[in-house]
C-alpha positions as CSV (number, residue, x, y, z in Angstrom):
1,X,-4.3,-45.1,196.3
2,X,-1.2,-43.2,197.6
3,X,2.4,-43.9,196.6
4,X,3.2,-45.3,200.0
5,X,0.2,-47.7,199.9
6,X,1.3,-49.0,196.5
7,X,4.9,-49.4,197.6
8,X,3.8,-51.8,200.3
9,X,2.5,-54.1,197.5
10,X,6.0,-54.3,196.0
11,X,8.8,-56.7,196.9
12,X,12.3,-55.3,196.5
13,X,15.4,-57.4,196.2
14,X,17.4,-56.8,199.4
15,X,20.6,-57.2,197.5
16,X,19.8,-54.5,195.0
17,X,19.6,-51.0,196.5
18,X,18.8,-49.6,193.0
19,X,15.3,-51.2,192.8
20,X,13.7,-49.1,195.5
21,X,15.1,-45.9,194.0
22,X,13.9,-46.9,190.6
23,X,10.4,-47.5,191.9
24,X,10.4,-44.1,193.6
25,X,11.5,-42.4,190.4
26,X,9.0,-44.2,188.1
27,X,6.1,-43.7,190.4
28,X,6.9,-40.0,190.4
29,X,7.2,-39.6,186.6
30,X,4.6,-42.1,185.4
31,X,2.1,-42.0,188.2
32,X,0.7,-44.3,190.9
33,X,-2.5,-45.1,188.8
34,X,-0.4,-46.2,185.8
35,X,1.6,-48.6,188.0
36,X,-1.5,-49.9,189.7
37,X,-2.9,-50.8,186.3
38,X,0.2,-52.7,185.5
39,X,0.3,-54.5,188.8
40,X,-3.4,-55.4,188.5
41,X,-2.7,-56.9,185.1
42,X,0.1,-58.9,186.6
43,X,-2.3,-60.4,189.2
44,X,-2.0,-58.2,192.3
45,X,-5.1,-58.1,194.4
46,X,-5.2,-54.7,196.1
47,X,-7.9,-55.8,198.5
48,X,-5.6,-58.6,199.8
49,X,-2.9,-57.5,202.2
50,X,-0.8,-60.5,201.4
51,X,-0.9,-60.0,197.6
52,X,2.5,-58.5,196.5
53,X,4.7,-58.7,193.5
54,X,8.4,-58.3,192.7
55,X,9.3,-54.8,191.5
56,X,11.6,-56.5,188.9
57,X,8.5,-57.9,187.1
58,X,6.6,-54.6,187.2
59,X,9.7,-52.8,185.9
60,X,10.3,-55.3,183.1
61,X,6.7,-54.9,181.8
62,X,6.9,-51.1,182.2
63,X,10.1,-51.0,180.0
64,X,8.7,-53.5,177.5
65,X,5.5,-51.5,177.1
66,X,7.5,-48.4,176.4
67,X,9.8,-50.1,173.9
68,X,6.7,-51.4,172.0
69,X,5.1,-48.0,172.0
70,X,8.3,-46.4,170.7
71,X,8.6,-48.9,167.8
72,X,4.9,-48.8,166.9
73,X,5.0,-45.0,166.8
74,X,7.9,-45.1,164.3
75,X,6.1,-47.4,162.0
76,X,2.7,-45.6,162.2
77,X,4.6,-42.5,161.2
78,X,6.1,-44.5,158.3
79,X,2.6,-45.6,157.2
80,X,1.4,-42.0,157.5
81,X,4.3,-40.7,155.3
82,X,3.6,-43.4,152.7
83,X,-0.1,-42.6,152.4
84,X,0.6,-38.9,151.9
85,X,3.4,-39.7,149.4
86,X,1.2,-42.1,147.3
87,X,-1.5,-39.5,146.8
88,X,0.8,-36.5,146.3
89,X,3.0,-38.5,143.8
90,X,-0.1,-39.4,141.8
91,X,-2.2,-36.2,142.0
92,X,0.3,-33.4,142.4
93,X,0.1,-32.5,138.7
94,X,-3.6,-33.5,138.4
95,X,-5.1,-32.1,141.6
96,X,-8.8,-31.7,140.8
97,X,-10.3,-35.0,141.7
98,X,-13.8,-36.0,142.7
99,X,-12.8,-37.9,145.8
100,X,-11.2,-35.1,147.8
101,X,-13.3,-34.1,150.8
102,X,-13.5,-31.4,153.4
103,X,-13.1,-32.0,157.1
104,X,-14.5,-30.0,159.9
105,X,-11.6,-27.7,160.7
106,X,-10.1,-25.1,158.3
107,X,-6.9,-27.0,158.0
108,X,-8.8,-30.2,157.0
109,X,-10.6,-28.6,154.1
110,X,-8.8,-30.7,151.6
111,X,-11.2,-30.3,148.7
112,X,-11.5,-26.5,149.2
113,X,-7.8,-25.9,149.7
114,X,-6.9,-27.8,146.6
115,X,-9.6,-26.0,144.6
116,X,-8.2,-22.7,145.8
117,X,-4.8,-23.6,144.3
118,X,-2.8,-25.1,147.2
119,X,-0.5,-28.0,146.2
120,X,-1.7,-31.4,147.0
121,X,1.5,-32.3,148.9
122,X,1.2,-29.2,151.1
123,X,-2.4,-29.8,151.9
124,X,-1.9,-33.5,152.7
125,X,1.2,-32.7,154.8
126,X,-0.8,-30.3,157.0
127,X,-3.8,-32.4,157.9
128,X,-4.1,-34.6,161.0
129,X,-3.7,-38.3,160.9
130,X,-7.4,-38.9,161.4
131,X,-8.3,-36.6,158.6
132,X,-5.8,-38.3,156.4
133,X,-7.4,-41.7,157.1
134,X,-10.8,-40.3,156.4
135,X,-9.5,-39.1,153.0
136,X,-7.8,-42.4,152.3
137,X,-11.1,-44.2,153.0
138,X,-12.8,-42.0,150.4
139,X,-10.4,-42.6,147.5
140,X,-11.1,-45.0,144.6
141,X,-10.8,-48.8,144.9
142,X,-8.1,-48.7,142.3
143,X,-6.0,-46.3,144.5
144,X,-6.6,-48.5,147.6
145,X,-5.4,-51.5,145.6
146,X,-2.4,-49.6,144.5
147,X,-1.6,-48.4,148.0
148,X,-2.2,-51.6,150.0
149,X,-1.5,-55.3,149.3
150,X,-4.6,-56.5,151.2
151,X,-8.1,-55.1,150.8
152,X,-10.0,-57.3,153.2
153,X,-12.2,-55.0,155.3
154,X,-9.7,-52.2,154.6
155,X,-11.8,-49.5,156.2
156,X,-12.1,-51.3,159.5
157,X,-8.4,-52.1,159.4
158,X,-7.6,-48.4,158.9
159,X,-9.8,-47.6,161.8
160,X,-7.9,-50.1,163.9
161,X,-4.6,-48.3,163.0
162,X,-6.2,-45.1,164.1
163,X,-7.0,-46.6,167.5
164,X,-3.6,-48.1,167.8
165,X,-2.1,-44.7,167.2
166,X,-4.3,-43.1,169.8
167,X,-3.1,-45.7,172.4
168,X,0.5,-45.1,171.6
169,X,0.2,-41.3,171.4
170,X,-1.5,-41.1,174.8
171,X,1.0,-43.4,176.4
172,X,-1.6,-45.9,177.3
173,X,-0.7,-49.3,178.9
174,X,-0.9,-51.5,175.8
175,X,-1.4,-54.9,177.4
176,X,-5.0,-54.2,178.6
177,X,-6.0,-51.5,176.1
178,X,-9.3,-52.0,174.3
179,X,-8.2,-52.2,170.6
180,X,-10.4,-52.5,167.6
181,X,-10.9,-55.8,165.8
182,X,-8.9,-56.1,162.6
183,X,-8.5,-58.8,160.0
184,X,-5.0,-60.3,159.3
185,X,-4.7,-63.4,157.2
186,X,-8.5,-63.9,157.4
187,X,-8.3,-63.9,161.2
188,X,-10.3,-61.3,163.1
189,X,-9.1,-60.3,166.5
190,X,-8.7,-57.2,168.8
191,X,-5.5,-58.3,170.4
192,X,-2.4,-56.1,170.6
193,X,-0.5,-58.7,168.5
194,X,-3.1,-58.7,165.7
195,X,-3.3,-54.9,165.7
196,X,0.5,-54.7,165.2
197,X,0.3,-57.3,162.5
198,X,-2.4,-55.2,160.9
199,X,-0.1,-52.2,160.9
200,X,2.6,-54.4,159.3
201,X,0.3,-55.6,156.4
202,X,-0.5,-52.0,155.6
203,X,3.1,-50.9,155.4
204,X,5.1,-51.0,152.2
205,X,6.7,-54.4,151.9
206,X,10.2,-53.2,152.6
207,X,9.2,-52.1,156.1
208,X,7.5,-55.4,157.0
209,X,10.5,-57.7,157.1
210,X,13.3,-55.4,156.0
211,X,15.0,-55.3,152.6
212,X,16.8,-58.6,153.4
213,X,13.9,-60.3,155.0
214,X,15.3,-60.1,158.5
215,X,14.4,-56.7,159.7
216,X,11.5,-54.2,159.5
217,X,8.8,-54.0,162.0
218,X,8.8,-57.8,162.5
219,X,12.3,-57.9,163.8
220,X,12.1,-54.7,165.8
221,X,9.0,-55.7,167.7
222,X,10.5,-59.2,168.3
223,X,13.7,-57.5,169.7
224,X,11.7,-55.5,172.3
225,X,11.6,-58.6,174.6
226,X,15.4,-58.4,175.0
227,X,17.5,-56.0,176.8
228,X,21.3,-55.4,176.9
229,X,23.4,-56.0,180.0
230,X,27.0,-55.4,180.6
231,X,28.6,-58.4,182.3
232,X,32.4,-58.3,182.9
233,X,32.5,-55.4,180.5
234,X,30.9,-57.4,177.7
235,X,27.5,-56.4,176.3
236,X,25.1,-59.3,176.3
237,X,21.4,-59.7,175.3
238,X,18.9,-61.5,177.5
239,X,15.2,-62.0,177.7
240,X,13.3,-59.6,179.9
241,X,11.4,-60.9,182.9
242,X,8.0,-61.1,181.2
243,X,5.0,-63.4,181.4
244,X,4.7,-65.4,178.1
245,X,1.1,-64.0,177.6
246,X,2.5,-60.4,177.4
247,X,5.1,-61.1,174.7
248,X,4.0,-59.9,171.3
249,X,4.5,-62.7,168.7
250,X,4.9,-61.5,165.1
251,X,4.9,-64.9,163.4
């Protein structure tokens, strides 16, 4: 589909000249195919000439998707730092351990590099996220219990975080991405909401709800559905123009 063909499926507010320019810009920098995917998710039938959608709805979901990805990325990085820190804090001064393993690439040869005298912290800091998760899955049950509050199907839940990171890192459209099933509060589901909640339960508790119980990943994901507007020189916060089914619920 060409840009001009897709533009014909969009309705622009005649009282808002900025909408058309915004659409031209985002189609250029994010691609026609990406927008077609969003519009299909929103119910546009590209085989029906009469099927159109307001640009404001497409734009809102586009911005919401990016805001979610940005926040998820931050907290996956936090989890990554935490896992590296736990192992280096515990084994920096006692590095030779039976659970270290070698990956396929020279950089991921954790066992060999530690045996050759490299510091645990430096080795762990240099490996890729996937190799780190493979190493975490190989540590003792005692260490897993010390690192995470929940152990229910922990290996599968770590694999789910890996897939969530892949989606975020590759700028995938999250609403119709095929995530892995993960277990949160004894509930197994492959939804985006459940995958974010899985990330939350693996984080140190201070990052789940904040130090005062009103922040952390919970509050930041919830806040993504709002955006700031300046009305009469006053900053206000209002809900984005989103379908209820697309709003991630963290409760």
